C-alpha positions in Angstrom: -3.2 1.9 42.4 -3.7 5.6 43.1 -3.2 4.8 46.8 -0.7 1.9 46.2 -3.5 -0.6 46.4 -1.9 -2.8 43.8 1.2 -3.5 45.8 1.1 -7.2 46.5 -1.6 -7.8 44.0 -4.6 -6.7 46.1 -6.7 -5.8 43.1 -8.5 -9.0 41.9 -8.1 -10.1 38.3 -11.0 -10.4 35.9 -11.4 -12.2 32.5 -10.9 -8.8 30.8 -8.1 -7.4 33.0 -5.3 -8.8 35.1 -3.6 -6.0 37.1 0.1 -5.7 37.6 1.7 -6.9 40.8 4.2 -4.4 42.4 6.4 -5.8 45.1 9.5 -4.5 46.9 12.8 -5.9 45.6 14.8 -8.3 47.7 18.0 -7.2 49.4 20.9 -7.1 47.0 18.7 -6.5 43.9 19.8 -3.5 41.8 16.3 -2.1 42.0 13.8 -1.1 44.7 10.5 -2.3 43.1 9.6 -5.1 40.7 6.5 -4.6 38.5 5.1 -7.9 37.3 3.0 -7.6 34.2 1.1 -9.9 31.9 1.4 -7.6 28.9 4.5 -5.7 27.7 4.7 -2.0 28.6 4.6 0.2 25.5 7.1 3.0 25.7 8.9 1.8 28.8 12.6 2.0 28.0 15.2 0.6 30.4 18.3 2.4 31.6 21.2 2.3 29.1 24.6 2.3 30.9 26.5 3.4 27.8 30.0 2.4 26.6 32.9 3.8 24.6 30.7 4.4 21.6 27.4 5.5 23.3 26.6 7.9 26.1 24.6 6.8 29.1 20.9 7.4 29.0 18.4 7.2 31.9 15.4 4.9 31.6 11.8 5.9 31.4 10.6 8.1 34.3 7.7 6.3 36.0 5.5 8.1 38.5 4.1 5.6 41.0 2.5 6.5 44.4 3.7 10.2 44.1 7.3 9.0 43.7 9.3 9.2 40.5 11.2 6.1 39.6 13.6 5.2 36.8 13.2 2.0 34.8 16.4 0.1 35.2 15.7 -3.4 34.0 13.2 -5.4 31.8 13.1 -9.1 32.1 11.0 -12.0 31.0 9.5 -14.2 33.7 7.0 -16.9 34.3 6.4 -16.2 38.0 2.8 -16.4 39.0 1.6 -16.4 35.4 3.2 -13.0 34.6 5.4 -12.8 31.5 7.4 -9.6 32.2 8.9 -7.8 35.1 10.2 -4.3 35.3 12.7 -3.1 37.8 12.3 0.4 39.2 14.7 2.6 41.2 14.2 6.1 42.6 14.9 8.7 40.1 18.4 10.2 40.2 18.0 14.0 40.3 21.1 14.5 38.1 18.9 13.5 35.1 16.2 15.8 33.7 12.8 14.2 33.4 11.9 14.6 29.8 8.8 12.4 29.7 6.9 11.1 32.7 4.8 8.0 32.6 1.9 8.2 35.1 1.6 4.6 36.3 -1.9 4.1 37.8 -4.6 1.6 37.8 -6.4 3.6 35.1 -3.4 3.6 32.8 -3.1 -0.2 33.3 -6.7 -0.7 32.3 -6.4 1.7 29.3 -3.3 -0.2 28.1 -5.1 -3.6 28.5 -8.1 -2.3 26.5 -5.8 -0.9 23.8 -4.0 -4.3 23.6 -7.3 -6.1 23.3 -8.5 -3.8 20.6 -5.2 -4.3 18.7 -5.5 -8.1 19.0 -9.1 -8.1 17.8 -8.1 -5.8 14.9 -5.3 -8.2 13.9 -7.6 -11.2 14.1 -10.2 -9.4 11.9 -7.6 -8.4 9.4 -6.3 -12.0 9.1 -9.9 -13.4 8.8 -10.7 -10.9 6.0 -7.6 -11.8 4.1 -8.0 -15.6 4.5 -11.8 -15.5 3.8 -11.9 -12.8 1.2 -14.5 -14.5 -1.0 -16.9 -14.5 1.9 -15.8 -11.2 3.5 -16.3 -9.4 0.1 -20.0 -10.4 0.2 -20.6 -8.5 3.4 -22.9 -5.4 3.3 -21.3 -2.3 2.0 -21.4 -0.3 5.3 -19.9 -3.2 7.2 -17.0 -3.4 4.7 -16.3 0.3 5.0 -16.3 -0.1 8.8 -13.8 -3.0 8.4 -11.6 -0.8 6.2 -11.5 1.9 8.8 -10.6 -0.5 11.6 -8.0 -2.7 9.8 -6.6 -0.3 7.1 -7.2 -2.9 4.4 -8.4 -1.8 1.0 -11.8 -3.4 0.9 -12.2 -2.4 -2.7 -9.6 -5.1 -3.6 -11.2 -7.6 -1.2 -14.7 -6.9 -2.6 -13.3 -7.1 -6.2 -11.5 -10.3 -5.5 -14.7 -11.7 -4.0 -16.6 -10.7 -7.2 -14.0 -12.4 -9.4 -14.2 -15.5 -7.3 -18.0 -15.5 -7.7 -17.6 -15.3 -11.5 -15.1 -18.1 -11.6 -17.4 -20.2 -9.3 -20.4 -19.6 -11.5 -18.5 -20.7 -14.6 -17.2 -23.8 -12.8 -20.7 -24.7 -11.6 -22.2 -24.1 -15.0 -19.8 -26.7 -16.5 -20.2 -29.2 -13.7 -23.9 -29.0 -13.0 -26.3 -30.9 -15.2 -29.4 -30.3 -13.0 -31.6 -27.6 -14.5 -32.8 -26.7 -11.0 -29.4 -25.0 -10.4 -29.4 -23.0 -13.6 -31.1 -20.1 -12.0 -28.7 -20.1 -9.1 -25.7 -20.2 -11.3 -27.2 -17.5 -13.5 -27.9 -15.2 -10.6 -24.4 -15.8 -9.1 -22.8 -14.9 -12.4 -25.0 -11.8 -12.9 -24.5 -10.4 -9.4 -20.8 -11.0 -9.5 -20.4 -9.2 -12.8 -22.6 -6.3 -11.6 -20.6 -6.0 -8.4 -17.3 -6.1 -10.3 -18.6 -3.4 -12.7 -19.9 -1.2 -9.9 -16.7 -1.6 -7.8 -14.6 -0.5 -10.8 -16.8 2.5 -11.5 -17.3 3.7 -7.9 -14.0 2.6 -6.4 -15.9 1.5 -3.3 -16.5 -1.9 -1.9 -19.8 -3.5 -2.7 -21.1 -6.8 -1.2 -23.9 -9.1 -2.2 -27.3 -7.4 -2.8 -29.0 -10.2 -0.8 -27.0 -9.3 2.3 -26.8 -5.5 1.8 -30.5 -4.8 1.5 -31.6 -6.6 4.7 -28.7 -5.0 6.5 -29.7 -1.5 5.5 -33.3 -2.2 6.3 -32.3 -3.5 9.8 -30.1 -0.4 10.3 -32.9 1.9 9.3 -35.3 0.3 11.8 -32.9 0.1 14.7 -31.4 3.6 14.2 -34.7 5.4 13.6 -34.9 8.6 15.6 -37.6 8.9 18.3 -40.4 11.3 17.6 -39.9 14.9 18.7 -41.8 16.4 21.6 -45.4 17.3 21.1 -46.6 20.9 20.9 -48.0 20.6 24.4 -44.7 19.3 25.8 -42.8 22.2 24.2 -45.3 24.8 25.5 -45.3 23.3 29.0 -48.1 21.9 31.1 -51.5 23.6 31.0 -51.8 26.6 33.2 -48.1 27.6 33.1 -47.0 30.9 31.6 
């Protein structure tokens, strides 16, 4: 798009990114360009004509192909698989440009990546809330990473998982008559109680020991630092000063 290569949809779509389609408006349209987009444009505000109660406000200033345009209209559409279209008109110099949106192929790709990240974060947040008994069993570092990504308090998720484990242990104890499951029920109750106690003391999420220990071991192996250079390497090859 830096050289107007997106006009007419010349940039091919990929599974991860579908570029906008910018085309000239038809004769009689109140704008000069239409921008067809799959995703909504964050921060693009259309022109407000104003009325007796409100003053007129220009739309967002969009820089496209070294030309500044004003966003005049935002409409929903289903043309060609695109869901939105944005009408642009050359910027009226009587208005001061307070914020300029640099509309390029890179900004499109960045916006699409941000939208994907937000969608994945929302999905992860919903999955944790719906599956909290299982999510609370996850290794401690993984739960802290989820807390950073989603903003959820994994202390409560982990604590709820521990309480669920205690309740499940007591339910299995009363329902199970096979002595082979006594050890499993006892371990489930003991670990759930220990997790709940440690969560309340440390105020940090704690998962199942059976999952946390292998995870930490795997991290230690995969993230081990390579050995440092040998003394000969640091001193240089033989015969050099």
